[in-house]
N, C-alpha and C positions, 0 to 999 in steps of 0.2 A: 584462472578458471573462466572458460568461455561460456558462461551461463548468467542469466539474470536471477537475482535473489528476489523471488516473489514472496512478500511478507503480508500476512493478513492476521487479524485478531477479531474475535467476537467474545462478548461477555453477556452473561445473564445475571441480573441482580436479584438477590434473595427477596422473595415475596414479602411485601410490607415495608421494605426499605427503599429510601430514595436514592442512596448512593451505593455504588458497588464497592465492596471491600477488596477487590482485586485491582491492581494497577499494572499497566504495561507501558514501558517507555523504551525508546530506542534511539540510537545515534550512530552516525558514521564519522569516524576520525581517521583521516589518512586512508589506509588500506583495510581498516578494521570496521566491521559492523557489529554493534553490541545491542542485544535485545534483553530486556529484563522483565520478568513476570514476578510480581510480589503479591502475596496473599496476607492481608491483615487478620489478626485473630478476631474471631467473631464476625460481626457484620455491621453494616450501617456506617455512620459518620466516623466513629472511632477507628474501625477497621480500615476505612478509606484513607484516613489521615496517616495511619501507621504504614500502610502499603505504599502510599504516595511518598512518604518520607524515605522509606527504604529504597525504592526505585530511583528517587531523585539523587540520593547520595551516590549510588552506584554509577548513574549516568554522569553526574558532575565530576566524579573522580576519573571516570573513563574519558571524558572530554579533555581532562588535563593530562591524559596519557599516563596516569598512575598505573604501574604494573598490576595485573589482575590479582596476584596473591596479596598485595598491599590493600587493594580495594576490599577484598573479602575480610581481611583482618580488621579494617576500619569499621566495616558494617557490623560485623559480629560483635566487636567491642562497643559499638554504639547502641545496638538493640537492647531494650530492657527485657528481662526474663520474668515470666509469670511465676510468682512465688508458690502458687498452689500447684499448677500443672508442670512447672519446671521446663517450660518451652518458651521460645522467643515469641514476642508479640507480633512478629511478622516473619513469614518465610519467603524464600526467593529462589528463582532459577535464572541463571545468566547464560546466555548463548553468545559466544564470541566467534566471529567468522573472519578469516583472512581472505578477502575477496579475490586476490590475485591467484592464490593457490587452491582455495576451497577448504583449507584446513579449518577445523572448528573444534571448540572446546565447550563443554557444558559443565556448569557448576551448580550443584543442587543442595539447597539447605532446607530440608524438611518438606519440600513439595513432592508430589507424586513423580514417579520416574518419567522421563521423557521418551519420545518415540523417534526411531530412525528407520526409514524405509528406503530400500534400493530395489529397483525393478518391480515396485509395487508390493514387495514383501518385507515384513518386519525383520530387522537385523538387531540383535541384542549387542550393544556396545559394552566393552569391558569397563567395569566401574572400580575405581580405587577410592579409598576413604582416608581422610586426614582430619585430625582434631585441631581446631583453631579456637582459641579462647574457651576451651572446654566443650565446644560444639562439634558435632560430627558433620563434615562437609564431604559430599560425594562428587567425584570428578570423572568425566568420560570424554573421549575425543574421537575424531574421525576425519575423513576428507570427503567433501561433497563432490559428486559427479552430476552431470546433467541427468535429471529425472529423480534425483534423491529428494527426500522430504524429511524435515525435522519438525516434531510437534512438542510443544510445551503446554502443560495443563495445570490448573489448580484443582484442589481436591473436590470442589463442587461438581466437576465433570466426572471424576472417578466414582463418586458415590451416588450419582444420579439413579433414581429408582429404589434407593435403599428403603426397605420396609413397605414399599408401595407396589413395585413391580418385581423387585428381586430382593433376596434376603441379605445380600452383601453389596448391593449396588452394581453399577455397570461393570466396573473392574477393568484392569489394564488389558487382559487378554481379549475380552469382548470388544473393547474399543479398537484394538489392533485388527481384529477380524473385520469390524465394520469399515475401517479405513482401507484395508486390503480390497474389500468389495468395491469401494469408490474408485480405486485405481483401475480395477478391471472394467468398470462401467464408464464413468464420466470425468475422471479427474484431469482437468486441463489447466487449472489455476489453484493457487493457495486459497483464494476466496471460496471456490467451490468446495474444496475439501473441508476447510474449517467451518464454513457455513452449514454444511450437511451434518458435521459432527455436533455442532451446537444445536441444530434443529432436533437431532435425535436425543440430545441431552434434555431439551425442553419436553419432548414427548415422554421420556421416561419419568420425569417429574410430574407428569400429568397436569401441567399448567400451574402447579404450585411449587415454585422453585425453593428447595430446602436450604440451599447454600449458594453463595456467589460462585459462578462457574465461568472460567475463562479458558479459551483455547487459542494458542498462538501457533501459526504454521509458517514454515519457510520452505519454499519449493524452488529448487534449482532447475530452471527450464530455459528454453530458447527465448531470447529477447524479442519482443514485439516493438518495432521502432516505427516512428511516424515523423514526417517533415511537413511543416505548414509554412507556406509562402504567402505573405500578405503585405500589400502595399508596394508601390513602385519605389525603386531606390532613388536616392538624391541625385546620383550621377547616372543619366540615361545611358551612357556608354557602357555601363556595367550590366545592362539588362541581360545580355546573352550569357554572361558569366554566372549570374544568379540563377537563371533558368537552368543552365547546364548542371549546376550543383543540385537543383531539385530533381532533375530527370535522372541523374546518376545515383541518387540516394537509394541504398539497398533496403527499402522498407516501403510502407504505404506513404502516399503523397497526397497532400491537400492544398488547394489554392483558394484563398479567401479574398474576394474583391473583384469587381468588374474590370477595372483598369489592369490589375495584376493578371487576371485571366487572359485579357487581350494581349498582354506582353508575352505570356507563355504561348498563346496561339500563334502570334507572329513568328516566334522562334521556331515553332513546329510547322509553319506554313499552312495553318488551318484557322477557321473561324470557330468561336465558341458556340456550341449549340445549346439553346435554352430549353429546359424541361418545364414547360408551362404547367404541367399537371402537379408539380411540386409546390406551386405558389400557394401561400396561405395569407390570411388578412394581416398577420403580424410578421411574416417571414417571406422575403423575396425568393424567387425560384432558384433552383440549382442549375448548373450547366454541365457540359460534357467536353472533355479534352482527351486526346489519346495519351495513354500511359499515366494519367492522373486519376486517382481513385475517387476524389470528390472535389467538385468546384462549387463554391457558394459565393453569395454576395459578401461584402465585408463587414462593416461596423454593426449594422442592425442584426445580422445573422450571428456574429460572434457574441454580441451582448446577450442575445436570446439564448444561445448555447450555454453561456455561463449561468444564466438563471436556471436552465434545465438541469445542469450538473449539480448545482447547489440544492435544488429541490429533490433530486434523486439521491442526495447525500453521497455522491461519488460512485454510485452503483449503477452500472450501465443497464442491468436487468430491470431497473425500475423506470427506464425511459420508454415512452410509448413507441409503438411500431409505425407511427405516422411518418410517411415518407416525405418529410420536409427538411430543408437545409440545416436548420438549427438542431433538430433532433439527431440528424445524421452526423453532424459535426461533433455534437456532444458525445455520441457513441464512439466515434473515431478516437477522440481524446481520452476517453475512459477505458477503452479496450486495448490500449497500448501501454508499454512500460516506460519508454523514453520518447520525449518529443523535442525535436529541434525546430525552433521558430526562426525563420528568416523574415525580418521585419523591415520593410522599406520605409524610409523616413520622409519621403516627399510629402508635403502637406497638401491635403485636400481641404480647401477653405470651407467647403460645405459642412465638413465635420469638425471644424476647429472651434473650440470654446474661446470666445473673445476674452475671457478672464485669465487664460493661460498665455504664457509667452509663446511667440510664434515658433520657437524651437522645440516646443513640447506639444505633441499631437494627442488627440483623443485616442487614436489607434494605439499608440505606444502605451498609454495608461491602461487601456483595456487589455492589451496583451499581457502586461505585467500583472494585472489583476487575475487573469486566467492562469498565468504561470504560478502565482502564489497559491491559488486554489489547488492546482495539480500537485504542487510540492507538498501541500498539507495532507494529501492522500497518498503520499509516498511515491509519486511519479518522479522520474528523472527529467529535468527540463534544462534546455540550453537556449539562450536568446542571442541571436546574431543580428545586429542592426546594420543596415546598409543605406 
């Protein structure tokens, strides 16, 4: 499948509780991506523990590549059943996607029905039912194409507005109509779709969240790719090869570092133009090079960009519109899906920590710190040292 799986999740915690009783966990094993949404009975600490245990069991077994039917049997056989209500102490939805083909399967145990959209319209998947350990499990499947969207919800979303705005809560059909409206207007990412749905859920609760509410979305869309070149290579004879790799990259291109920018400029036969108006007290100015989308200074700007990304909690919309190199770099990194870093390892003594071995640069440590942050917010990252 020639599409990027854009995954986002948002949760609302029941008013008066410190912990959310819903848990979302995901993993990628080989060609499979597995996403689990579990809803613990009730709310608060107990519900959080139950849902965390349930999702952790599923993810752990999935990581060991235990077949999905065996995973379900294990979880159902493990979950305690409430003696009064005769229901499990935690419910769950599992979405398993085969990335190379786009084939997917949804397993639902007592959670609200999932959503599947194609061309911005809801498509009802065929549901089959099977009894496992005396519990009714629902299965559905399909094949993702570019533009398709799959949504998983906990019942806190489904019943938003119950007794306050609506007699029976928001409901599956109303949620579908709301999502279809998003596709008509502004849907460009999973974060936009899921964020808007959760914002509407909050509105329907009128500020007093009656139950933990979670929405997980998977949007199959075109991949946004970025390449970042920073630092001169150890072998100066490879300068042209590295620059050519950057300029041939089929995505957005960023250069970080004055020396690095001069290497690219020499390859192009031009000088780097400095944008003095972008200089700030704590951020050096940006530059301009043909066919390169952003040129910044190196260590100081990258370190400041990492601070900005952390402060914005990985959300590019929270970053100020100030036209400085660090903010621009942070947005480039957050608005993309996959980032290829080409990291030159030639040591600049000015930036070298005297407590570190000469073979280990501050630049390399900083890039790895940035990469780890990006991985934590589900970006795809590749590091290529030269």
